[in-house]
C-alpha positions, 0 to 999 in steps of 0.5 A, a space after each residue: 465556477 463561482 466568480 465575483 460579480 465585480 469586473 476585473 477593473 475597479 472603477 470608483 471614479 473615472 479619475 482613478 481606475 485601477 486594473 487589478 489583474 494587471 496589478 496582480 501579474 506585476 506584483 506576483 512576479 515581483 514577490 514570487 521567490 526563486 524555486 530551485 524545482 523550476 529554475 535553472 542557474 542561468 534562468 533557462 526554463 524559468 517559471 516551468 510548470 511541467 514537473 510532477 508533484 504527488 498530491 493527497 487529499 487528506 481532509 475536507 473543509 469539516 475536518 473529516 478525512 475524506 476525498 474530494 470528487 477528483 480523488 479516488 478513495 483507498 481503504 486502509 485502517 488510517 484513512 489515508 488517501 491514494 496519491 495522484 501524480 500531478 503534472 502542473 500543466 495537465 487537465 487533472 490539475 486544472 480540474 483540481 484548481 477549478 474545484 478549489 476556486 468553485 466556492 458556490 458548489 462548495 456552499 462557502 463564502 470563503 475559501 480555505 486551503 492548506 498544502 502541507 508536506 515534508 520539505 522539498 516535496 513541491 508545496 511552493 511550486 503548487 502555489 505558485 502554479 495555482 496563483 498564475 492559473 487564477 490570474 490567467 483563467 479567473 477574476 481572482 487576484 492572488 497576493 503572495 505573502 512570505 512569512 518573513 514579511 510579517 516579522 514587524 507588521 500584522 497581516 492587515 498593515 502589511 497589505 495596506 502599507 508595504 504591499 499597496 505601496 509597491 503596487 503604486 510603484 510598479 503599476 505602470 500608468 501614465 497618470 499617478 493616482 494619490 495614496 488615498 485613491 489606492 487605498 479606497 480601491 484596495 478596500 473595495 477589492 478586499 471586500 469583493 471576495 476576489 482576493 486569495 492570500 497565498 501564505 507560503 512557508 507559514 512555518 517561517 512566521 517570525 514576529 516581534 509582537 507576540 511573546 508566546 512561543 507556544 502559539 501556533 503560526 497557523 493560528 496566528 496567520 489565520 487569526 490575522 486573516 479575520 481583518 482583511 475583508 472577505 479574502 480567501 486563504 491558501 497557505 502551505 506548511 510543513 506536515 509536522 506543524 500541522 500535526 502539532 496543532 491540527 485544530 488550527 486547520 480544522 476548517 480547511 481543505 487540506 492537501 499533502 505533497 509526497 516524495 517521489 515513489 519510483 524509479 519512473 518518477 524520478 526519471 520523469 522529474 529529471 527529464 522535464 527538469 533538464 529538458 530546456 538544456 537537452 532541446 538547445 541546438 547550440 549544446 554539444 552532443 553530450 548535452 542534448 540528452 542530458 535527462 536521459 543520460 542522468 536518468 540512465 546513470 541513476 538506474 544502473 545497479 551501482 547507483 541504485 542505492 542513491 535513489 532512496 536519498 533523491 526521492 525528495 524533489 528539492 534534492 533531485 532538483 539540486 542534483 539536476 542543477 549540478 548535473 546541468 553544469 557538469 554531466 560526467 559522473 555521479 557520486 559513488 556514496 551517499 556521503 559524497 552525494 550529500 557533500 555535493 548537495 550541500 555545495 549545490 544548496 549554497 549556489 542556489 541560495 546565492 541567488 537570495 542569500 550570498 554566503 561565501 566560501 569563507 562564511 560556509 566553513 564556520 556555518 557548516 561547523 555550527 550545523 555539525 555540532 547542532 545536529 549531533 547534539 540534537 540527535 544525542 537527545 534521542 528523539 528525532 521529533 524533539 525540538 532543537 532548543 535554544 540552549 543547543 544554539 548557545 551563543 550563536 545568534 548570527 549563525 542561527 539567523 544565517 541558517 534560518 535565512 538559508 532555510 537549513 533550519 526553521 522554527 517550530 511554533 513562533 519565534 519570539 523576543 523570549 529567546 530562551 523559549 524558541 525552538 527550531 528543527 532541521 528543514 531536511 532530516 537527512 541533511 541533519 543526519 549528514 551534518 551529524 555524521 561529520 561530527 563523529 571522530 571514531 568508530 567507537 562512538 556508535 558502540 560507546 563502550 564507555 557510556 554503555 549507550 549504543 546508538 546504531 539501531 534506530 533509523 536516524 542513527 543508521 542513516 548517520 552510520 552510512 554517512 560516517 562510512 562513506 566519508 572519504 577522510 576516515 581511514 579504511 582501518 577505522 571502518 574495518 574496526 566498525 564492521 568487524 564490531 557490528 558482526 562480532 556484536 552480542 547483546 546482553 539480552 538472553 541467548 537469542 541475541 536480537 540486537 546482534 542479528 540487527 547489528 549484522 544486517 546493519 554491517 551488510 548494509 553499510 558495505 554500500 558505502 564501504 565496498 572495499 571491506 575485507 569481509 564483504 563475501 563472508 557477510 553477504 554469504 552469511 545473510 544469504 544463509 539466513 535467507 535461505 534457511 529452511 527450518 521452522 525455527 528461523 522464519 522471522 530471521 529468514 524474512 528479515 534477512 531477505 529484506 536485508 539482501 535488497 538493501 546491500 549494495 547490488 553490485 556486490 550481491 550480484 558479484 557474489 552470486 555469480 561467483 557462487 554459480 561458477 564455483 558451487 555445483 549443488 543444484 538445490 543452492 543454485 536454484 535458491 539463489 537464482 531467485 535472488 539474481 532474478 530480482 536484483 540483476 535486471 540488465 546486468 551485463 555480468 549476470 547475463 553472461 554468467 548465466 549464459 555460460 551456466 545454461 551451456 554447461 548445465 546438465 540437470 534439466 530442472 536447473 536448465 529451465 530455472 537458468 532460462 527463466 532467470 536469463 529471460 527475466 533479467 534480460 527481457 526477450 533473450 532468444 537463447 532463454 525463450 528458445 529453451 522453453 519453447 523447445 520444452 513446449 513443442 517436446 513435452 514429456 508429460 502434461 506438467 511440461 506444458 504448464 511449466 512452459 506456459 508459466 515460463 513463457 508468461 514470465 519471460 516472453 511478454 511481447 515476444 514473437 517467438 513465444 506467440 508463434 510457438 503458441 499458435 503452432 501448438 493451437 494448430 496441433 488440435 489440443 484437447 480442450 483443457 490445453 487449448 484454454 491454457 494456450 489462449 490464457 498464455 496468449 493473453 499474456 505474452 501477446 499484449 501489443 503484439 501485432 502477430 497475436 492480434 492479427 492471428 486472433 482476429 483471423 480465427 474469429 472470422 474464420 473458424 466454425 468452431 464456436 469454442 475456439 471463436 469465443 476463446 479467441 474473442 475473449 483473449 483478443 479483447 484482453 490483448 487489445 482492449 476494446 478491439 471492435 472485432 473481439 466484442 462484436 464476435 462475442 455478441 454475435 456468438 451470444 446471439 447466434 449459438 445453439 449450445 447453452 453452455 457457449 452462450 453462458 460462457 460469453 455471457 461470463 466473458 462479457 462481464 470479465 472483459 468489457 467494462 464500460 462497453 456500451 455494445 456489450 452492456 446493450 446485448 446483455 440487457 437485450 438477453 435479459 429482455 428476451 431469454 427465460 433461462 433462470 440461470 443464464 439471466 442470473 449470469 447476465 445480471 451479474 455480468 451487468 454489475 461488473 460492466 455497467 457502471 453508470 450506464 442508464 440502460 443497465 440501471 433501468 433494467 436492473 430496477 425492473 428485475 428487482 420487482 416482486 414479479 421476478 423470482 427471489 434469485 433474480 431479484 437478489 442478483 439484480 439488487 446486488 448488481 444495482 448496488 454496484 452500478 448505481 451505489 445510491 439508487 433509492 430503489 435498492 434501499 426500498 426493495 431491500 427493506 421489502 424483501 426483509 419483510 417478505 421473506 421467511 427464509 433466514 438465509 435470505 434475510 441475513 443476506 439482504 440485511 448484509 447487502 443493505 449494510 453496503 448500499 448506502 452508509 448513513 441512509 436513515 430509511 436503512 437505519 430505521 428499517 434495521 433498528 426496527 428488525 433488531 427489535 422484533 427478531 428473535 433468531 440469533 443468527 439474524 440478530 448478529 447480521 442485522 447488527 453488523 449491517 446497522 453498525 456498518 451504515 450507522 457507525 457507533 449505533 449503540 443499539 447494534 453494539 449492545 445486541 452483539 454484546 448481549 448475544 456474546 453474554 447470553 447465547 448457549 451457541 458457541 457458533 453464534 458467540 463466535 460470529 458476534 465476537 468477530 462482528 464486534 471487530 467491525 462495528 465496536 471501534 474504541 467502544 469500552 463495552 465492546 472491548 470489556 466484553 471481548 476481554 471477558 470472553 477471552 478470560 472465560 471461554 474454553 471454545 477455541 473459535 470464540 477465543 480466536 474471534 475475541 482476540 482478532 476482533 480486540 486487535 481491531 478495536 483496542 489499539 493501545 487499550 491497556 486492559 487488552 494489552 495486559 490480558 494478551 500478555 497474561 494469556 500469551 505464555 499459557 496458550 497451547 493451541 497454535 492458531 490461538 497463540 498465533 492470533 493473540 501474538 499477532 493482536 498484541 503486536 497490532 495494539 502495543 504502543 512503543 511506550 508499552 513495550 518495555 513492560 512486554 519485554 520484562 514480563 515475557 523475558 523468563 520464557 526466552 532465558 533458558 531455551 531457544 523457542 522457535 521463532 513462530 512461537 508466540 512469545 518469540 514473535 512479540 519479543 522479536 517485534 519489541 526488539 525491532 522497535 526499541 532502542 537497545 538501551 530501553 530493551 536492556 533495561 527492560 530485560 534487566 529490570 527484574 532480577 534473574 531467577 535462579 531456575 526457570 519452572 520446568 512446567 512451561 508448556 510447549 506451545 507448539 503441538 506435534 503434527 507428525 502423528 496427525 500427519 501419518 494418520 491422515 496419510 494412513 486413512 487416505 491409503 486405506 480408502 483408496 485401496 478399498 475394492 468397494 470404492 474403486 470406481 469412485 473418486 474420493 477428494 480428500 481436503 486437509 483443513 490444516 492447509 487452509 490459509 483463510 480459515 473463514 473463507 477457505 474456498 481457494 484453499 479447497 479448490 487448490 487441493 481439488 486441483 492437486 487430485 486431478 479435478 478439471 479447472 473451473 470455467 468461470 474463473 476462480 471460485 473465490 467464495 464458498 458459494 462459487 465453490 459450491 456451483 464448481 462442486 455441482 458442475 463437477 459430476 458432468 465432467 468426471 469419468 468416475 461413478 460418484 464424487 466423494 468430498 472428505 474433510 479432515 480436520 486434524 487439529 484441536 482448533 475448530 472449523 469456522 461456523 461459516 464453513 460448516 453451514 456452507 458445506 451443508 448446502 453442498 449436494 452429493 456425498 460429503 463427510 467431515 472428519 473432526 471433533 466438532 458437532 454438526 447436526 446437518 453434516 455427516 461427521 466422524 471422530 478422528 479418535 475412532 480406532 476403526 475410522 477407516 472401516 466406519 467411513 468405508 461401511 457408511 460410503 457403501 450405504 450412501 452409494 448403494 442408496 
């Protein structure tokens, strides 16, 4: 670690040596503020540092979003970084602290660190912990600076005058030093590079020396730091302050603190905060488990709704302070919770700024008026202006001292320009709710302004509903108004639906509502609707159920089961009870009773599954499933039992023993494999399961069982030496090639990082000549050999020219995984591209080269050269894509794709090039213009879809693209294309342009009810979820209503019933053909593809449905693996021939990638489509004699 050469004691002369480490400790203790997260009211546990902080690294010192070496990357469009939980007393944090201080490794003379985050997320706590760590483990001296200390002094003046003066007072030295001695030594310290300035809460920088309110406190503080010698800087501020002027921190490493994200994190925080009290012997029994008791209460269904509001560490700390003093009960509503949090907030702040009860009341009234006035401005991000403060300077000053409010920017002498905001937005919502006297305010019938659809106003409505001083009649009236609300924007009543869901959400604060059952039932009706017209409403209703007060929902479901005997409805609602009722005793009792009385076998099974889910380990539920496993009526009963046991019997001995009994009954190979798979899931950590598998490995002579047992043991008990040794021994000794292949595959799946497994695979590669086996071993090495020197060495050897091309390609791929920046990978990839004459191999290598080492100049040069010499359009497209990935923004690559789109006569090339622009053309005007032009001129469905998809990636906010999408949306007849354009428009549409969309699409929803999966409806729905009612209504009514809507509007939903029946008739005709009875035709309906680009899994699912065996090597998630599966199928089939028949019944095109891949499949394959293909046998769905045509063709193929 970088450390200054200066010793800990500055020695200018023997007469005035100063121990600056000692000074640093004294001054840090003197200046650190009281933190409610680490100090309890009686100071027990003071300065504790064992709490969790969630931290993201969001910017490196050069201003780009990146990761430090201690943080892993999470791929996402906005480049956010994956959080880490930081226990401020563990090794992970120490590594981070060392990184912050290690300036030599970073190549910097000055450290610049910023900690940003929302209020109460642990910024100050992080700084305090880092400061103490510096004093204890390094030669650095931290100096704590609170912004209020800089009101009248510059940073330099504060350090040399106020801080240094305090040093001389508190430094315990018998021989007093002169001010000149202190100053001389301090100047030397500042220049030594040993000082870190800790600026905590720079948002509160108040200064009388500036008249510029637009100046950023970040810029001002950073500017002043220039005059403090060679000091390093670490500061903290609110996220909004950083975002307002992000350039001020362009040269900083920036870390962001986050709220707690789960119930587990909340429980950990609570128990650690209250641990000092729980461990005190003198405490009564009720106090011994304070943290555990509070965590248990918070996890109970009646209190789960509170957790959303307690994910902020500061608010949770305030609750812990309250609980420590009165560990009895929790507030019942969010409003009552915030009432006690406000009171506790004042008691905490009394340790710094005492406010009497007499002073609190007028201050709360001021905050109430201010919060409501600010919320009425319409934007939560808008600042609180000085005009809103009126003549309340003293209350403003007190609010700033208490940190109810904070300044935005610099607060100057020119008061009229000063701006503020609430420190915690939820407290602002609470205070605003206190200022509303009657329910009509939310509907504003007099002004026409309805305040209830934005998130902030929904919070305010919740707080208002939970107020104890509001009469129930008032709350009932608001609920009724919400469920009866009808908007003035057409028959779809978008906002009426939102108002109804708001009423459902409000039940959490008003649980005695007289119509609560009616509301909950209606939400369930929407959530369980099966018709195609209600998909969006169904999704919204299902999300809303999770936000309704959980005990009300559970009671409603229980009443439904007890009073309704419709099995279908019961089965549907069981799914919700399963999700919401975990641990609920009433639900467990009701399900147990229903299970005893139910006669329907399917319903009994679902009841058992739900009971086992909400009551893990429930013996009644598990016994019922075990009975089904031991007395199956058909093959599907086994599979159903396995799936249910995996869900409800994890770690339970009953399930493990039942599976072992079944294993000893000598099941067929497929069932045996499934038993092991189930055992892997329910046997996790189960000693019985581990012991049984160990015994099987050691005793059985059946190599298949030994392999499966070893694989399962490794999954149940990772790194179990018996499992790994068993697999390796079996690989080395078996005489069966199939067993050895399976073991090689297993090693790659279950042994990540295991050195013995890597060594065994390396040994096999050095001694075995079986091409396919070696290929599998290389693939497995790529999965488990990351960073392993043996693996890297053998893979480097296997990419040499003397090896077969198949081996070299796979070794290159695996080397890129185990050693991503290996220089040999780039060199050999370029050699392969130069050597090969196979276009497919060329494209594969180009694609891999684009992944190996982004930014590698050798790769960029090679790909650029190939762009200039290649004439093959497919190759050009792939090389351009790879070049665009390793060299983002490369204009040569972009222009190749643009030219391909404009010049090619091949629609498949045009589609691929259009899709590729979406990967490499981010924000490029030429790319966007080319894709828009393609959308407007092409008639090829796949090209249109690819263009729309790419524009949705690279043209966010682009007005030209938005205009084109809006114009095309109502005219599209192709369902898939319409969906793509609708989704693209939703993705790129900023809120400020939504009004334009509403106005232009309105007429298509006026006089008829569109299904909500139609493109126009989807876009209008999206706008209605994001715009205020007032804005949406104004856009809707902006143009006068037409007298009659054109009757020529095209229905965007194609009829599929006729196509479906055609497909079914064809299936029946071919199955009944006597000429084909000894063969198996596998029918693949392309309409069922979820991923049209890579439908491997979709095809595989349909093959399994037609009794094809399971693929032994996992899921064939790519078309290449599917091809391997298809080629292995004849070995396991009792039919003479297997025939693969694709049926494309729509007008949309099959992807070029799919057709090209199918052309490489061996065997009898046909595609029924309107597309043409020179490499496949294609038949038209419009052929009136299609069935007989296929029969004649198949007979010819089968006889050859």
